[in-house]
N, C-alpha and C positions, 0 to 999 in steps of 0.2 A: 757803214753801220751793220750791214748784213754779215760781213766778214767777222766783225767783233762778236756778234751774236752767235755765229757758228763756232768761233773759238771758245766762247764761254760754255756753249753746249757740250763741246768735246771735253773741256776741263771738268765740267760737272759730271759727266758720264764717267770719266776716269776716276774722279774722286769717289764716286759711289761704288765703282768696281773695286777700288782699293779697300773700302770698308767691308765688302762682302768676302774678302779672302781670309778673314779671321773668324775663329769659332771659339766659343766659351768652353773651357775645360776646367778641371780642378787640379790644384796642387796640394798634395798631402806631404807633410813633414812628420816623420816618426822619430822619436828620441828614445834610444835604447840605452838605459843605464847598465853599467857592468858590475856594480857592487851588489852582492847578495845579502839580503836582510838577515840570513841565518849566520852570517860571519864566515861562511866558507869562502875559499879563494874566488876572486872576481872572475868574470867571464874572460877567458883568454882570447888572444888574437886568433888562434887556430879555431877555437869554438865559434867565435864570431864569423869567421870566414866560411865555416861549414854551414852555419845558420843562414847566412846571406845567400849562399849557393843553393841550399836545399829548400828553404822556406820562402825567401823573397824573390830571388831571380827566377825560380820556376813559376811563380805567380805573375811576375812582370818581366817576361823575357825580352820585351821590346826596348827596355832601357830604364835606367834609374841613375841617381847620383848619390854617392855616399861621402861622408867626411867624418872625422873624429873631432871631438870637442871636450872641453872641461865643463861639466855641469854641476849645478847645485840645486837642491830642492828640499822641502820640508816633508819629512816622512809622516806616517800615520801616528807616530809617537811624539810629534812636534819637534823632532831633532833635525837640524840643518845638516844635510848630507852633501858631501863633495865627491864626485866620481867621474871617471872617464866615461864618455858617452859617444855612441855611434849615432849619426843622424842619416836618415835615408829620405831622399826627396823623390816623389813620384808625380808625374803629370799624366793625366788621363781624362777621357770623357766621363761624364757623370753617368753612373748606372748602379743598380742594385747588385749586380754581379761583382763589380769592382769593390763595392762596400764589403761584400762577403769575403773577398780575398784579403782586404786590409784587416778586417776583424779576425780572420784566421791567423794572419801573421802575428798580430798582437797577442792573441790567446796562446799561440805556440811559444812565443818568447817568454811570456809570463810563466807558463807551465815548465818549460825546459830549464829556465834559469832562476826559478823561484823569485820572480819579480813582483812587486806590489802593483806596478803600473808601467805602461809605455805611454809617454806623452805624445799626443796627436794634435797637430795643427792643420787646418784646412783653409784654403782661400781660393777664390776664383781667379783664373788667368785667361788671357786671350792669346791663342796660339795661331800661327799661320797655318792654313790648310795645306 
């Protein structure tokens, strides 16, 4: 009986330790459309790569994930738009400083490429420490 109780105590301790190695962080996904509302040529791959390097990577040098997609959305004139889209995924601790970096990226893209919006999705994630 004593041996069983000791084994259960060890298992309980290990299971609690397992839970303690995760920490809550945030996952942000930013969707950058490439079609320009004024009808000028869309954001080129070279322009995107420069923006990624200059505006995003400099603000999140520890890492990020990107991929291309085909997006659609309804614009401010109620027109359904289809466009090539770049998606950026960022995982980070929650902080006002990070919020400011994300807001600066969105503002820079909207200004540089005459965009109406950058779609932004956030969710909580649990990351190993």
